[in-house]
MIZATOR-924784 format. One line per 2 residues: their letters; for each residue z negated, x negated, y of N, C-alpha, C. Coordinates in Angstrom, 3 decimals. Layout:
BEGIN
A = Z,X,Y,Z,X,Y,Z,X,Y; ... $
END
This chain:
BEGIN
MN = -20.890,-16.201,-11.481,-20.060,-15.341,-10.462,-19.946,-13.955,-11.006; -20.074,-12.964,-10.249,-20.020,-11.637,-10.701,-18.970,-10.888,-9.706 $
VL = -17.741,-10.461,-10.309,-16.861,-9.746,-9.826,-16.838,-8.271,-9.927; -16.620,-7.438,-8.766,-16.591,-5.974,-8.978,-15.195,-5.600,-8.808 $
FV = -14.606,-4.892,-9.819,-13.265,-4.315,-9.608,-13.343,-2.851,-9.167; -12.586,-2.599,-8.310,-12.742,-1.189,-7.637,-11.303,-0.474,-7.691 $
CR = -11.264,0.774,-8.219,-10.109,1.792,-8.070,-10.682,3.102,-7.847; -9.681,3.925,-7.715,-9.932,5.637,-7.469,-10.903,6.097,-8.464 $
GN = -10.474,6.210,-9.780,-11.108,6.889,-10.831,-11.959,6.100,-11.800; -11.738,4.846,-11.874,-12.246,4.036,-12.780,-12.014,4.313,-14.248 $
VA = -10.699,4.864,-14.471,-10.232,5.117,-15.793,-9.116,4.323,-16.362; -8.629,3.477,-15.349,-7.412,2.716,-15.738,-7.518,1.297,-15.174 $
RS = -7.033,1.097,-14.048,-6.773,-0.300,-13.418,-8.033,-1.058,-13.293; -9.057,-0.696,-12.887,-10.357,-1.393,-12.646,-11.051,-1.637,-14.065 $
QM = -10.946,-0.656,-14.975,-11.631,-0.829,-16.288,-10.603,-2.103,-16.921; -9.381,-1.942,-16.936,-8.516,-3.115,-17.568,-8.850,-4.456,-16.959 $
AE = -9.020,-4.482,-15.616,-9.491,-5.834,-14.901,-10.743,-6.272,-15.230; -11.703,-5.454,-15.312,-12.931,-6.071,-15.819,-13.016,-6.458,-17.310 $
AI = -12.341,-5.692,-18.059,-12.212,-6.189,-19.593,-11.607,-7.540,-19.704; -10.472,-7.692,-18.917,-9.617,-8.861,-19.180,-10.510,-10.008,-18.539 $
FN = -11.086,-9.849,-17.453,-11.942,-10.995,-16.814,-13.035,-11.270,-17.759; -13.710,-10.312,-18.286,-14.917,-10.567,-19.281,-14.549,-11.285,-20.401 $
YL = -13.249,-10.968,-21.008,-12.768,-11.801,-22.106,-12.453,-12.892,-21.851; -11.980,-13.235,-20.651,-11.650,-14.584,-20.325,-12.642,-15.596,-19.915 $
YE = -13.580,-15.001,-19.099,-14.526,-16.072,-18.391,-15.957,-15.684,-18.620; -16.357,-14.646,-19.462,-17.810,-14.445,-19.740,-18.413,-15.554,-20.266 $
RY = -17.683,-16.355,-21.242,-18.301,-17.348,-21.966,-18.678,-18.590,-21.057; -18.185,-18.588,-19.881,-18.359,-19.693,-18.867,-19.337,-19.209,-17.834 $
GH = -20.030,-18.037,-18.049,-21.146,-17.448,-17.220,-20.693,-16.551,-16.312; -19.395,-16.195,-16.111,-19.027,-15.077,-15.084,-18.918,-13.961,-15.679 $
SA = -19.316,-13.049,-14.796,-19.048,-11.413,-15.348,-18.360,-10.584,-14.363; -17.951,-9.419,-14.898,-17.227,-8.350,-13.966,-17.761,-7.080,-14.477 $
TS = -17.900,-6.228,-13.498,-18.120,-4.842,-13.708,-16.919,-3.987,-12.957; -16.823,-2.693,-13.115,-15.844,-2.129,-12.243,-16.523,-0.662,-11.834 $
AG = -15.944,-0.039,-10.898,-16.446,1.435,-10.544,-15.138,1.999,-9.836; -15.345,3.280,-9.667,-14.322,4.120,-8.866,-14.878,4.698,-7.583 $
TE = -14.137,5.001,-6.704,-14.650,5.589,-5.511,-14.653,7.087,-5.690; -13.913,7.728,-6.689,-13.927,9.015,-7.147,-14.370,9.308,-8.554 $
AE = -15.055,8.310,-9.111,-15.211,8.393,-10.457,-16.045,9.609,-10.899; -16.916,10.027,-10.045,-17.780,11.320,-10.525,-16.892,12.430,-10.847 $
GY = -15.858,12.792,-10.136,-14.956,13.750,-10.087,-14.054,13.506,-11.697; -13.689,12.388,-11.955,-13.052,12.081,-13.156,-14.046,12.318,-14.232 $
AQ = -15.080,11.860,-14.294,-16.211,11.963,-15.328,-16.509,13.285,-15.735; -16.458,14.128,-14.780,-16.828,15.569,-15.076,-15.466,16.645,-15.360 $
GT = -14.198,15.760,-15.410,-13.112,16.439,-15.362,-12.562,16.222,-16.988; -11.292,16.052,-16.920,-10.576,15.799,-18.368,-10.573,14.395,-18.758 $
LA = -11.008,13.511,-17.779,-10.876,12.170,-18.073,-12.262,11.345,-18.306; -13.126,12.125,-19.053,-14.530,11.611,-19.231,-14.531,10.268,-19.745 $
NV = -13.508,9.796,-20.321,-13.222,8.460,-20.761,-12.111,7.792,-20.273; -11.984,6.475,-20.495,-10.777,5.889,-19.750,-9.613,6.501,-20.423 $
CS = -8.305,6.424,-19.712,-7.181,7.248,-20.249,-6.747,6.569,-21.457; -6.279,7.508,-22.496,-5.784,7.080,-23.799,-4.758,5.899,-23.685 $
EV = -3.894,6.160,-22.766,-2.950,4.961,-22.555,-3.459,3.607,-22.349; -4.535,3.533,-21.834,-5.259,2.434,-21.459,-5.940,1.814,-22.656 $
VE = -6.634,2.696,-23.413,-7.363,2.341,-24.841,-5.979,1.719,-25.709; -4.872,2.436,-25.677,-3.817,1.910,-26.382,-3.435,0.721,-26.095 $
CM = -2.854,0.421,-24.720,-2.390,-0.789,-24.311,-3.376,-2.144,-24.486; -4.636,-1.808,-24.203,-5.666,-2.801,-24.131,-5.860,-3.103,-25.671 $
GE = -5.875,-2.269,-26.475,-6.124,-2.347,-28.091,-4.971,-3.394,-28.502; -3.744,-3.352,-27.927,-2.576,-4.229,-28.350,-3.125,-5.854,-28.127 $
IR = -4.009,-5.878,-27.122,-4.581,-7.442,-27.016,-6.030,-7.637,-27.349; -6.336,-6.689,-28.328,-7.468,-6.756,-28.987,-8.713,-6.662,-28.039 $
ID = -8.679,-5.867,-27.251,-9.739,-5.365,-26.271,-9.880,-3.771,-26.481; -11.238,-3.342,-26.902,-11.428,-2.116,-27.325,-12.174,-1.425,-26.047 $
LS = -11.530,-0.445,-25.346,-12.189,0.211,-24.209,-12.346,1.677,-24.587; -12.198,2.051,-26.034,-12.457,3.439,-26.299,-13.846,4.179,-26.028 $
DK = -14.856,3.275,-25.922,-16.005,3.874,-25.487,-16.447,3.853,-24.011; -15.697,3.373,-23.105,-15.799,3.259,-21.740,-15.777,4.484,-21.085 $
MP = -16.751,4.692,-19.988,-16.503,5.890,-19.183,-16.452,5.461,-17.729; -16.026,6.395,-16.973,-15.835,5.972,-15.357,-17.361,5.931,-14.782 $
KQ = -17.354,4.891,-13.994,-18.652,4.686,-13.237,-18.426,4.915,-11.522; -19.259,5.608,-11.076,-19.172,5.808,-9.638,-19.396,4.504,-8.778 $
LA = -18.675,4.127,-7.776,-18.946,3.087,-6.797,-20.373,3.255,-6.245; -21.067,2.291,-6.284,-22.450,2.285,-5.568,-22.787,1.124,-4.839 $
EE = -23.432,1.337,-3.639,-23.719,0.134,-2.758,-24.321,-1.157,-3.500; -25.338,-0.640,-4.468,-26.064,-1.748,-5.213,-24.957,-2.584,-5.885 $
AV = -23.903,-2.024,-6.640,-22.921,-2.928,-7.384,-22.293,-3.668,-6.288; -21.970,-3.304,-5.229,-21.285,-3.950,-4.124,-22.191,-5.414,-3.709 $
RK = -23.412,-5.059,-3.465,-24.559,-5.903,-2.984,-24.543,-6.913,-4.087; -24.549,-6.715,-5.381,-24.751,-7.637,-6.435,-23.581,-8.630,-6.750 $
AD = -22.262,-8.139,-6.218,-21.011,-8.748,-6.433,-20.955,-9.897,-5.513; -20.318,-11.017,-6.169,-19.985,-12.127,-5.335,-18.690,-11.725,-4.609 $
RV = -17.710,-10.943,-5.380,-16.309,-10.706,-4.899,-16.182,-9.346,-5.133; -15.497,-8.529,-4.400,-15.141,-7.162,-4.772,-13.612,-6.958,-4.361 $
IV = -13.109,-6.751,-5.639,-11.526,-6.667,-5.553,-11.088,-5.271,-5.645; -10.569,-4.655,-4.710,-9.929,-3.408,-4.582,-8.669,-3.276,-5.037 $
MA = -8.320,-2.363,-5.954,-6.846,-2.261,-6.694,-5.896,-1.815,-5.724; -6.069,-1.306,-4.569,-4.900,-0.894,-3.767,-5.428,-0.526,-2.459 $
ET = -4.661,-0.639,-1.330,-5.087,-0.309,-0.189,-5.326,1.144,0.282; -4.654,2.058,-0.673,-4.607,3.400,-0.556,-6.088,3.994,-1.159 $
ET = -6.899,3.114,-1.755,-8.112,3.712,-2.261,-8.941,4.055,-1.087; -9.488,5.359,-1.224,-10.524,5.811,-0.223,-11.881,5.234,-0.224 $
LP = -12.192,4.259,0.535,-13.390,3.395,0.454,-14.471,4.005,1.447; -15.778,4.049,0.905,-16.698,4.473,1.634,-16.938,3.622,2.856 $
LW = -17.409,4.148,3.962,-17.580,3.292,5.153,-18.448,2.109,4.957; -19.598,2.426,4.277,-20.484,1.244,4.058,-20.054,-0.063,3.550 $
IY = -19.029,0.248,2.792,-18.511,-1.176,2.157,-18.075,-2.164,3.034; -17.695,-1.602,4.238,-17.059,-2.618,5.259,-18.233,-3.543,5.683 $
NY = -19.584,-3.099,5.301,-20.662,-4.282,5.798,-20.462,-5.369,4.876; -19.827,-5.291,3.704,-19.533,-6.313,2.996,-18.042,-6.985,3.011 $
SN = -17.507,-6.817,3.966,-16.058,-7.151,4.108,-15.718,-8.606,3.885; -16.555,-9.490,4.021,-16.316,-10.850,3.642,-16.194,-11.095,2.157 $
RI = -16.513,-10.203,1.258,-16.480,-10.227,-0.063,-15.270,-9.531,-0.653; -14.578,-8.827,0.011,-13.608,-7.839,-0.374,-12.244,-8.558,-0.266 $
EL = -11.601,-8.262,-1.402,-10.220,-8.710,-1.552,-9.369,-7.439,-2.036; -8.027,-7.561,-1.516,-7.294,-6.393,-2.007,-5.993,-6.791,-2.798 $
WE = -5.919,-6.302,-3.818,-4.835,-6.173,-4.843,-3.879,-4.927,-4.789; -2.725,-5.198,-4.677,-1.922,-4.041,-4.658,-1.249,-3.695,-5.990 $
VP = -2.131,-2.950,-6.644,-1.837,-2.557,-8.103,-1.543,-1.184,-8.264; -0.291,-0.727,-8.450,0.002,0.698,-8.429,-0.871,1.437,-9.367 $
DP = -1.110,2.739,-9.192,-1.981,3.538,-10.116,-1.089,4.176,-11.094; -1.330,3.817,-12.357,-0.508,4.166,-13.457,-0.620,5.614,-13.947 $
IN = -1.676,6.301,-13.371,-1.946,7.767,-13.894,-0.724,8.529,-14.017; -0.457,9.157,-15.052,0.841,10.106,-15.238,1.935,9.325,-15.661 $
GD = 1.875,8.056,-15.808,2.956,7.142,-16.276,2.996,6.994,-17.824; 4.080,6.520,-18.430,3.856,6.413,-19.818,3.443,5.042,-20.295 $
VA = 3.132,4.978,-21.574,2.421,3.778,-22.133,3.064,2.466,-21.690; 4.397,2.611,-21.616,5.049,1.179,-21.138,4.629,0.906,-19.834 $
YY = 4.545,1.946,-18.785,4.142,1.576,-17.559,2.692,1.069,-17.436; 1.985,1.607,-18.138,0.470,1.127,-18.435,0.443,-0.342,-18.902 $
KG = 1.206,-0.763,-19.732,1.393,-2.019,-20.321,1.920,-3.125,-19.129; 2.842,-2.557,-18.439,3.207,-3.474,-17.217,1.940,-3.622,-16.285 $
IR = 1.286,-2.616,-15.875,0.099,-2.646,-15.012,-0.839,-3.729,-15.494; -0.997,-3.633,-17.017,-2.239,-4.387,-17.649,-1.685,-5.707,-17.483 $
DY = -0.207,-6.097,-17.746,0.078,-7.401,-17.397,0.035,-8.070,-16.241; 0.041,-7.174,-15.107,0.167,-7.457,-13.752,-1.362,-7.890,-13.428 $
IG = -2.075,-6.979,-13.951,-3.601,-7.241,-13.633,-4.098,-8.685,-14.309; -3.580,-8.639,-15.561,-3.919,-9.919,-16.277,-3.482,-11.131,-15.627 $
MN = -2.160,-11.217,-14.976,-1.837,-12.401,-14.224,-2.697,-12.728,-12.901; -3.104,-11.599,-12.390,-4.031,-11.716,-11.388,-5.420,-12.058,-11.584 $
VI = -5.937,-11.651,-12.711,-7.147,-12.126,-13.307,-6.980,-13.844,-13.388; -6.039,-13.872,-14.292,-5.830,-15.479,-14.643,-5.854,-16.391,-13.299 $
GL = -5.183,-15.699,-12.280,-5.058,-16.408,-11.135,-6.393,-16.736,-10.307; -7.449,-16.082,-10.774,-8.699,-16.166,-10.204,-9.410,-17.650,-10.929 $
RD = -8.628,-18.202,-11.878,-9.377,-19.357,-12.719,-9.833,-20.470,-11.642; -8.869,-20.829,-10.707,-9.223,-21.900,-9.864,-10.443,-21.791,-9.127 $
SL = -10.471,-20.636,-8.543,-11.705,-20.227,-7.632,-12.986,-20.300,-8.585; -12.858,-19.907,-9.826,-14.130,-19.947,-10.725,-14.520,-21.245,-10.892 $
VN = -13.497,-22.196,-11.359,-13.607,-23.587,-11.620,-14.299,-24.182,-10.445; -13.789,-23.911,-9.245,-14.471,-24.499,-8.111,-15.635,-23.684,-7.585 $
KT = -16.107,-22.805,-8.035,-17.133,-22.017,-7.755,-17.011,-21.425,-6.332; -15.887,-21.120,-5.942,-15.478,-20.631,-4.573,-15.234,-19.126,-4.723 $
L = -15.456,-18.660,-5.703,-15.158,-17.118,-6.105,-15.804,-16.317,-5.119 $
END
């Protein structure tokens, strides 16, 4: 199964979700990618890589994201995904994504941008629990 995690900038939440998912489930043949609805703007600005707070808090759980860069959401990625998980209802989604509404799931994950490292750790742990919650659907192949 292939899961696509989507947030606004692809510099924090969706990158963490992708990394945690792949850490837990890649060995079983499942994979995840991530993208942002406004990642192009982030990649050209000050956040050309994932946030330093993300690198730090993911490093604590031995996942290195220091070389990860934001990726813009593209229809091809959605088309390839068995499931699309959007990090928050407030994400500005392109209209074409609703052609795939049967694959979209909404998680309400607050945007940690401008928070301190402790806040990022809380978001990481919340995302981790949600990713672990996907286990049953992976085992039952109903993802």
